[in-house]
C-alpha positions in Angstrom: 4.3 -113.4 -87.8 6.4 -111.5 -85.1 8.1 -114.7 -83.9 9.3 -115.4 -87.5 10.9 -111.8 -87.5 12.5 -112.5 -84.2 16.1 -112.3 -85.8 15.3 -109.0 -87.6 13.9 -107.5 -84.5 16.5 -108.4 -82.0 18.9 -105.4 -82.5 15.8 -103.1 -82.5 14.9 -104.7 -79.2 18.5 -104.2 -77.9 18.2 -100.4 -78.8 14.9 -100.2 -77.1 16.3 -101.9 -73.9 19.2 -99.5 -73.7 17.3 -96.6 -74.6 14.8 -97.1 -71.8 17.1 -97.5 -69.1 19.2 -94.4 -70.3 16.0 -92.3 -70.4 15.0 -93.8 -66.8 18.2 -92.8 -65.5 18.1 -89.4 -66.9 14.6 -88.5 -66.3 14.5 -89.8 -63.0 17.4 -88.3 -61.7 16.9 -84.7 -63.2 13.3 -84.6 -62.2 13.9 -84.8 -58.5 16.9 -82.3 -59.0 14.8 -79.8 -60.9 12.0 -80.1 -58.2 14.3 -78.8 -55.7 14.6 -75.2 -57.4 10.8 -74.8 -56.1 11.4 -75.9 -52.5 12.4 -73.2 -49.9 16.0 -73.1 -48.4 14.8 -71.9 -45.1 17.6 -69.6 -44.5 18.7 -66.2 -46.0 21.5 -65.6 -48.3 20.9 -62.2 -50.1 22.5 -60.3 -47.2 25.4 -62.6 -46.6 29.3 -61.9 -47.3 31.7 -64.8 -46.8 35.3 -64.4 -45.7 37.6 -67.3 -45.9 41.0 -66.8 -44.2 44.6 -68.3 -44.6 46.3 -68.2 -41.2 49.2 -70.7 -42.2 51.8 -67.8 -41.7 50.5 -67.4 -38.3 52.3 -69.4 -35.5 50.1 -72.1 -34.2 49.8 -70.7 -30.7 48.9 -67.4 -32.2 46.2 -68.4 -34.6 43.0 -68.1 -32.1 44.2 -64.8 -31.0 44.4 -63.6 -34.7 41.3 -65.1 -35.5 39.6 -63.2 -32.5 41.1 -59.9 -33.6 40.1 -60.2 -37.1 36.5 -61.0 -35.7 36.7 -57.8 -33.5 37.8 -55.5 -36.3 35.0 -56.7 -38.4 32.4 -56.0 -35.6 33.9 -52.4 -35.6 32.6 -51.8 -39.3 29.5 -49.9 -39.3 28.1 -51.7 -42.3 28.3 -55.0 -40.7 25.3 -56.4 -38.8 26.3 -59.7 -37.5 29.2 -62.4 -37.8 29.3 -66.1 -37.6 32.2 -68.4 -37.3 31.2 -71.6 -39.2 32.4 -74.6 -41.6 28.6 -74.6 -43.1 28.8 -72.3 -45.9 25.9 -72.6 -48.4 27.1 -73.1 -52.0 30.7 -73.6 -50.8 31.3 -75.7 -47.8 29.0 -78.0 -46.4 30.1 -79.4 -43.1 31.7 -82.8 -42.3 30.0 -86.3 -42.3 30.0 -87.7 -38.5 28.3 -90.9 -36.8 25.5 -90.4 -34.4 24.0 -93.1 -32.3 20.7 -93.5 -30.7 18.9 -96.5 -29.4 22.1 -98.4 -30.6 21.5 -97.5 -34.1 24.6 -95.8 -35.9 23.9 -93.5 -38.8 26.2 -91.2 -40.6 24.7 -87.7 -41.1 26.0 -84.1 -41.9 27.5 -82.1 -38.9 27.5 -78.5 -39.1 30.0 -76.9 -36.7 28.7 -73.4 -36.1 28.8 -70.5 -33.2 25.8 -69.1 -31.4 25.4 -66.3 -33.8 24.8 -68.6 -36.9 20.8 -68.9 -36.7 20.5 -65.0 -36.5 23.0 -64.3 -39.3 21.6 -66.8 -41.5 18.0 -66.4 -40.4 17.6 -70.1 -40.0 14.0 -71.4 -39.3 13.7 -73.1 -35.9 10.6 -75.4 -35.3 10.9 -76.2 -31.7 13.2 -75.9 -28.8 16.2 -73.2 -28.9 19.6 -72.3 -30.3 22.5 -72.9 -28.2 24.4 -70.0 -26.4 27.6 -69.5 -24.7 26.4 -70.8 -21.2 25.9 -74.1 -22.8 29.8 -74.4 -23.5 30.2 -75.2 -19.5 27.9 -78.2 -19.9 29.8 -81.7 -19.9 26.9 -82.8 -22.6 27.1 -80.9 -25.8 24.0 -79.3 -26.9 22.9 -80.0 -30.5 20.2 -78.6 -32.9 18.9 -81.4 -35.3 17.4 -80.9 -38.7 13.6 -81.7 -39.1 14.6 -84.6 -41.4 17.0 -86.2 -39.0 14.3 -85.7 -36.2 11.8 -87.8 -38.4 14.4 -90.3 -39.3 15.9 -90.9 -35.8 13.0 -90.3 -33.4 9.8 -91.2 -35.3 6.9 -89.8 -33.4 9.0 -89.4 -30.2 9.7 -85.8 -29.1 13.6 -85.3 -29.5 14.0 -82.5 -27.0 16.0 -83.4 -24.3 16.9 -86.9 -25.6 20.6 -87.8 -25.5 22.5 -89.1 -28.3 26.2 -90.1 -29.1 28.2 -87.9 -31.6 31.4 -89.8 -32.5 31.0 -91.7 -29.2 30.6 -88.3 -27.0 27.5 -87.6 -25.2 25.0 -84.8 -26.6 21.7 -83.6 -25.9 19.1 -82.1 -28.2 17.9 -78.8 -27.4 16.3 -77.6 -30.7 14.8 -78.7 -34.1 15.5 -76.4 -37.2 13.9 -76.9 -40.7 15.8 -78.8 -43.4 19.1 -77.5 -44.2 20.2 -77.6 -48.1 23.6 -76.7 -49.6 22.1 -75.5 -52.8 18.8 -74.7 -54.5 19.3 -77.6 -56.7 20.5 -80.1 -53.6 18.6 -82.6 -51.7 18.3 -81.9 -48.0 20.9 -83.9 -46.0 19.6 -85.1 -42.5 22.2 -83.4 -39.9 22.7 -81.5 -36.8 24.2 -78.2 -35.7 27.0 -78.2 -32.7 28.9 -75.6 -31.3 32.3 -75.2 -33.1 35.5 -75.4 -31.5 39.0 -74.1 -32.3 40.4 -71.4 -34.7 37.9 -69.9 -37.1 39.0 -69.3 -40.5 35.5 -69.0 -42.1 33.0 -66.1 -41.4 29.6 -65.4 -42.6 28.8 -61.9 -42.4 25.5 -60.0 -42.3 25.0 -56.7 -44.1 22.5 -54.8 -45.9 25.3 -53.9 -48.2 26.3 -57.3 -49.1 25.4 -56.8 -52.9 27.7 -53.8 -53.0 30.7 -56.0 -53.8 32.9 -53.3 -54.3 32.1 -51.4 -51.0 32.1 -54.6 -48.9 35.2 -56.0 -50.1 37.1 -52.8 -49.3 35.4 -52.7 -45.9 36.3 -56.5 -45.2 39.7 -56.1 -46.5 40.6 -53.2 -44.6 39.6 -54.7 -41.3 41.6 -57.9 -41.9 44.7 -56.0 -43.0 44.3 -53.8 -39.7 45.2 -57.1 -37.7 48.3 -58.2 -39.9 48.6 -57.5 -43.6 51.9 -59.8 -43.7 50.8 -63.0 -41.8 46.9 -63.0 -42.9 45.8 -63.8 -46.4 42.4 -63.7 -47.8 41.5 -66.8 -49.6 37.9 -65.6 -50.5 36.0 -62.4 -49.9 32.5 -62.8 -51.7 28.9 -62.3 -51.6 26.9 -65.4 -50.9 24.6 -64.5 -53.8 27.4 -64.7 -56.3 28.5 -67.9 -54.7 24.8 -68.9 -55.5 25.3 -68.1 -59.2 28.7 -69.9 -59.6 27.0 -73.1 -58.3 24.3 -72.7 -60.7 26.6 -72.6 -63.5 28.2 -75.9 -62.6 24.4 -77.2 -62.5 23.6 -75.9 -65.8 27.0 -77.4 -67.3 26.0 -80.9 -65.9 22.3 -80.4 -67.3 23.9 -79.3 -70.6 26.0 -82.3 -70.8 23.4 -84.6 -69.9 20.8 -83.0 -72.6 23.5 -83.2 -75.3 23.9 -86.8 -74.5 20.1 -87.3 -74.4 19.6 -85.6 -77.7 22.3 -87.7 -79.4 20.5 -90.8 -78.1 16.9 -89.8 -79.4 18.5 -88.6 -82.8 20.4 -92.1 -83.2 17.4 -94.0 -82.0 15.1 -92.3 -84.2 17.3 -92.5 -87.5 18.0 -96.2 -86.9 14.5 -97.1 -86.2 13.0 -95.0 -89.2 15.5 -96.7 -91.6 14.7 -100.1 -90.2 11.1 -99.6 -90.6 11.4 -98.4 -94.1 13.5 -101.3 -95.0 11.6 -104.0 -93.3 8.3 -102.6 -94.6 9.8 -102.5 -98.2 10.5 -106.1 -97.9 6.9 -106.7 -97.3 5.4 -105.4 -100.3 4.1 -108.7 -101.3 2.4 -109.4 -98.2 0.6 -105.9 -98.2 -0.4 -106.3 -101.9 -2.0 -109.7 -101.1 -3.7 -108.3 -98.1 -5.1 -105.5 -100.0 -6.0 -107.9 -102.9 -8.0 -109.8 -100.4 -10.2 -106.9 -99.3 -8.1 -105.0 -96.5 -8.1 -101.4 -96.9 -5.6 -98.5 -96.1 -6.6 -98.2 -92.5 -6.1 -101.9 -91.9 -2.8 -101.8 -93.2 -1.7 -99.1 -91.0 -3.3 -100.4 -87.9 -1.4 -103.6 -88.7 2.0 -101.8 -88.8 1.4 -99.4 -85.9 0.0 -102.6 -83.9 3.3 -104.4 -84.6 5.5 -101.3 -83.6 3.5 -101.2 -80.1 4.2 -104.8 -79.6 7.9 -104.7 -80.6 8.1 -101.4 -78.3 6.6 -103.5 -75.5 8.9 -106.3 -75.7 12.0 -104.0 -76.1 11.1 -102.1 -72.9 9.8 -104.8 -70.6 13.2 -106.1 -69.4 14.3 -102.5 -68.9 11.0 -101.8 -66.9 11.7 -104.8 -64.6 15.3 -103.8 -63.8 14.0 -100.2 -63.2 11.5 -101.3 -60.7 13.9 -103.5 -59.0 16.3 -100.7 -58.4 13.6 -98.4 -57.3 12.3 -101.0 -54.8 15.7 -101.6 -53.4 15.9 -97.8 -53.1 19.5 -98.0 -55.2 19.7 -94.4 -56.3 18.5 -92.8 -53.1 18.6 -89.9 -52.4 19.3 -89.0 -56.0 16.0 -90.6 -57.1 13.1 -91.7 -54.8 10.2 -94.1 -55.5 8.0 -91.2 -56.6 10.4 -89.7 -59.2 11.6 -93.2 -60.2 8.1 -94.4 -61.0 7.6 -90.7 -62.8 10.8 -91.5 -64.8 9.6 -94.9 -65.9 6.3 -93.5 -67.3 7.9 -90.7 -68.8 10.4 -92.8 -70.5 8.0 -95.6 -71.7 5.6 -93.0 -73.1 8.4 -90.9 -74.9 9.6 -94.4 -76.3 6.2 -95.5 -77.6 5.4 -91.8 -79.1 9.1 -92.1 -80.8 8.4 -95.5 -82.2 4.8 -94.6 -83.7 6.4 -91.3 -85.1 8.9 -93.4 -86.7 6.7 -96.0 -88.0 3.6 -93.6 -89.4 5.5 -92.6 -92.6 6.5 -96.1 -93.8 3.1 -97.4 -92.6 1.1 -94.7 -94.7 3.4 -95.4 -97.8 2.9 -99.2 -97.2 -1.1 -98.8 -97.0 -1.2 -96.9 -100.6 0.5 -99.9 -102.3 -1.4 -101.0 -105.2 -1.7 -104.9 -105.3 -1.8 -105.2 -109.1 1.8 -103.6 -109.2 3.2 -105.4 -106.4 1.8 -109.0 -107.5 2.9 -108.2 -111.2 6.8 -107.3 -109.7 6.6 -110.6 -108.1 
């Protein structure tokens, strides 16, 4: 009976196939992103102020001097407890991608160029070893602090402390291991390392208990910068890290809202299309239903028949999509945005949702068909 209706069900099967894959991508990726909101960042952002300078008007040979003068002026502000030069600003600027080599294996990871004060200013959690200091700058081999996930990825069960690695072909030695490091509360942790920064600093992280007092901090910071050179130095950004976090969240919410609108649009279209198709198909089978009722079938038997057919059609529709989803997960095609756990969870939720959606579409037409009077139908035919 199902085979005879293959042509009628082909469009429905295609709808189910596309809907399953769309749901799988939406659920799997957003589940992992949502789970990050409940994971700790392993650093503090509440008492941090971000200062980003533009030194393009300053002569090249004077930029380092001006940068140091700005830092010294900031240290003289009584509300400021610590200053760090860095290219790793959470919610804003997240380091660079560099190649590291260990045991002849080359991997691209995230590199964070920071100074010796970064750990204290950010309250970064250290798991093992130590942070680098100024005396390390005299060594030929650069000192690096690697994140926990990089330690697991590269060294497995071996203690990384004291091990030598190559960073862009240059020798470096692991002196410490920090906790995982994430750019945003919604971002996944990227394996990476911290290395002493070199050159002119234009970005500063300022630790202050007054960081949430935006008017006060902005006034104090601008006054300190302008004391060096109001004509040559420009401030690109002067803002609390908490506000940057809020702006980053707004972007996340916008992306989620767009994805949710697409998801709702898909569900409504599938529901309306499937409901109409079920109503039409069942209306065309009145004679069949009437004959079954005349032969002794009751309303529950008719309901079971149509709901059973719905389950079979749903299974046939999502099965090809299920095979594709399993292969994508096995190949780790969407990592790090979707791993095996959340991919599997995405498959289960998507399949369950479509089964429930299809059953909800079929219930009313099936109930209507189960109440058909055989005498009326057979008289019509």
